[in-house]
C-alpha positions in Angstrom: 201.7 -8.8 -49.5 199.2 -5.7 -49.2 197.8 -5.4 -45.8 194.3 -4.5 -47.1 194.2 -7.8 -49.3 193.0 -9.5 -46.1 189.8 -7.4 -46.2 186.7 -9.1 -47.1 186.0 -6.7 -50.1 189.4 -7.5 -51.6 189.0 -11.2 -51.3 185.7 -11.6 -53.2 186.3 -11.6 -57.1 188.2 -8.2 -57.0 191.6 -9.5 -57.2 192.4 -11.3 -60.3 196.2 -11.7 -59.6 199.0 -11.0 -57.1 202.5 -11.4 -58.4 205.9 -10.1 -58.5 207.3 -8.1 -61.6 208.7 -11.1 -63.4 205.4 -12.9 -63.1 203.3 -9.9 -63.8 205.2 -9.2 -66.9 204.0 -12.5 -68.1 200.4 -11.5 -67.4 200.6 -8.4 -69.3 202.2 -10.0 -72.3 199.2 -12.9 -72.4 196.6 -10.0 -71.7 194.1 -9.8 -74.8 193.5 -6.6 -76.9 190.2 -5.2 -75.6 190.8 -5.4 -71.9 190.7 -2.6 -69.5 192.8 -3.7 -66.7 193.9 -2.1 -63.3 197.1 -2.8 -61.6 198.0 -1.5 -58.2 201.8 -1.2 -57.4 203.8 -0.7 -54.1 206.5 1.6 -55.0 208.3 3.5 -57.7 210.9 0.8 -58.0 208.8 -2.3 -58.5 206.7 -0.3 -61.2 209.8 0.6 -62.9 210.8 -3.2 -63.0 207.5 -3.8 -64.6 207.4 -1.5 -67.3 211.0 -1.9 -68.3 211.0 -5.6 -68.4 207.6 -5.5 -70.4 209.4 -3.2 -73.1 212.6 -5.4 -73.1 210.7 -8.6 -73.9 208.3 -6.9 -76.5 211.1 -4.8 -78.2 213.6 -7.0 -78.0 213.1 -10.7 -77.0 210.2 -11.1 -79.3 211.4 -9.0 -82.0 211.9 -11.9 -84.6 208.8 -10.5 -86.6 208.5 -6.7 -86.6 204.9 -6.9 -87.9 203.9 -8.6 -84.6 205.3 -6.0 -82.5 203.0 -3.8 -80.7 203.1 0.2 -79.8 203.8 0.9 -76.2 202.7 3.8 -74.5 203.9 4.7 -71.0 202.4 7.4 -69.0 204.5 8.2 -66.1 203.9 10.2 -62.8 206.8 9.6 -60.2 209.6 9.6 -63.1 210.1 12.0 -65.5 210.2 11.2 -69.2 213.9 11.5 -69.2 214.3 9.1 -66.2 212.1 6.5 -67.9 214.2 6.7 -71.1 217.4 6.2 -68.8 215.7 3.2 -67.2 214.7 1.5 -70.5 218.5 2.4 -71.8 219.8 0.5 -68.8 217.5 -2.6 -69.8 219.4 -2.6 -73.2 216.8 -0.4 -75.2 218.9 2.2 -77.2 216.2 4.8 -77.8 218.5 7.0 -79.4 220.2 4.5 -81.8 218.7 1.4 -83.5 215.3 1.6 -81.6 215.1 5.2 -82.6 212.1 4.1 -84.9 210.7 1.9 -82.4 207.1 1.7 -81.2 207.5 3.4 -77.8 206.1 6.8 -76.6 206.5 8.3 -73.2 204.2 10.8 -71.7 203.9 12.6 -68.3 200.9 11.8 -66.2 199.9 15.5 -65.7 200.2 16.4 -69.7 198.1 13.2 -70.6 195.4 13.8 -68.1 194.9 17.5 -68.8 192.4 18.8 -71.1 193.8 19.1 -74.7 194.2 22.4 -76.6 192.7 22.4 -80.0 195.8 24.5 -81.4 198.3 22.1 -80.0 199.8 19.0 -81.5 201.7 16.3 -80.2 204.9 16.4 -82.0 208.2 14.3 -82.1 210.8 15.5 -80.2 213.0 16.4 -82.9 210.8 18.9 -84.2 211.1 21.0 -80.9 214.1 22.9 -81.7 215.7 25.0 -79.2 213.2 23.7 -76.4 214.2 20.2 -76.0 214.5 20.1 -72.2 211.1 21.5 -71.6 209.6 19.3 -74.3 211.2 16.2 -73.0 209.6 16.6 -69.4 206.1 16.0 -71.1 206.4 13.8 -73.9 208.8 11.6 -76.0 207.6 10.2 -79.3 210.4 8.9 -81.8 209.7 9.9 -85.6 206.0 10.2 -85.4 203.5 13.2 -86.0 200.7 12.4 -83.3 197.8 14.6 -84.0 195.6 16.0 -81.6 192.1 15.1 -82.6 189.4 13.4 -80.3 187.0 12.2 -83.0 188.0 8.2 -83.2 188.4 7.0 -79.6 185.1 6.4 -77.9 185.0 8.3 -74.5 182.1 10.6 -73.4 184.0 12.7 -70.9 186.6 15.6 -70.9 188.7 16.1 -73.8 192.0 14.7 -72.2 195.0 14.7 -74.2 195.3 11.0 -73.6 192.1 10.5 -75.7 193.5 12.1 -78.8 197.1 10.6 -78.4 195.2 7.0 -78.0 193.4 7.8 -81.5 196.8 8.8 -83.0 198.7 5.9 -81.8 195.9 3.2 -82.7 196.1 4.7 -86.3 199.7 4.6 -86.3 199.7 0.8 -85.2 197.2 0.1 -88.1 199.3 2.0 -90.5 202.5 0.2 -89.5 201.1 -3.3 -89.3 201.6 -3.6 -85.7 199.4 -6.0 -83.8 198.2 -3.2 -81.4 198.4 -0.6 -78.7 199.3 -1.6 -75.0 199.0 1.3 -72.4 200.9 1.3 -69.3 199.2 4.3 -67.5 200.2 5.7 -64.1 197.1 7.8 -62.7 199.1 9.6 -60.2 198.4 13.0 -61.4 194.7 12.8 -60.3 195.7 12.1 -56.7 198.4 14.8 -56.9 195.8 17.4 -57.6 193.2 16.1 -55.5 190.8 15.1 -58.5 189.4 12.1 -56.7 185.7 12.4 -58.1 187.0 13.0 -61.4 189.5 9.9 -61.3 186.4 7.9 -60.5 184.2 9.5 -63.3 187.1 8.9 -65.6 187.9 5.2 -64.7 184.1 4.5 -64.9 183.5 6.0 -68.3 185.3 3.0 -69.7 183.8 -0.5 -69.7 186.0 -3.5 -68.4 186.0 -4.4 -72.3 186.9 -1.9 -75.1 185.2 -2.3 -78.5 186.4 -5.6 -80.1 187.4 -3.0 -83.3 190.1 -1.3 -81.0 193.3 -3.2 -80.7 194.0 -1.9 -77.4 195.0 -3.4 -73.9 195.2 -0.8 -71.1 196.6 -1.0 -67.7 195.4 1.7 -65.3 198.1 1.7 -62.6 197.7 3.0 -59.1 199.9 3.3 -56.2 199.0 1.2 -53.2 199.4 4.1 -50.9 197.1 6.4 -52.8 194.4 3.8 -53.1 194.1 3.3 -49.6 194.5 6.9 -48.7 192.3 8.9 -51.1 189.7 6.5 -52.2 186.7 5.3 -50.1 185.6 1.7 -50.3 182.8 2.7 -52.3 185.1 4.4 -55.0 187.3 1.7 -54.9 184.5 -0.8 -55.7 183.2 1.2 -58.5 186.5 1.5 -60.0 187.4 -2.1 -59.5 184.2 -3.2 -61.2 185.0 -1.1 -64.3 188.2 -3.0 -65.1 188.4 -6.6 -66.5 191.2 -7.6 -64.3 192.5 -6.2 -61.1 196.2 -7.0 -60.7 198.2 -6.4 -57.6 201.9 -6.0 -57.9 204.3 -7.1 -55.1 208.0 -6.6 -54.6 210.6 -9.0 -56.2 
């Protein structure tokens, strides 16, 4: 159990659920599209368990009707893109084989939350001839051309790459008949670069619920120690209040 959960602030409607990875996966699965949720996790190992089990459930265990599948976007901070691919492979997800065309995209957190270059596009990995190692550290997206434009996703803040990527993936979901987009986003790069006020502004630029026309459910993921160390109680309160549900992941 998290030590700071004993504080009065965290005991008054701020916490929707505290659960281990197995139970939390079920919560992610039943979360509705349109939800902007926050997830606080205790360590990298437990976070790995969560996203890998979620991906396995969506891509393999519930794969009877492909049109029902959703696109999953994982934004990583503590693990490289290559490490996440290896974690998913150990869970039985063959990203280089039959799931090469599967609905999963992996992006580095620093890349996702940096400002977009209008001349750059997010290209599929096999388009990066001769520079695969560098590219693989930043983004992996199978067999899709992901355009870098910011028009369709409503956020009134800096033109982060994540904004254009969300727009592109939502369009991909619509074109492919997927039921929507699930985003599991580690916000660690804001803490790394000491962009705390920017983090608060970014989180608060979203309402707890997205527009009903957007088939997106998002989980903004924060390391417990970073929340305690870097954010004041007032900043925590602002961030918590701009999420639909606040989920606290515990070790299994």
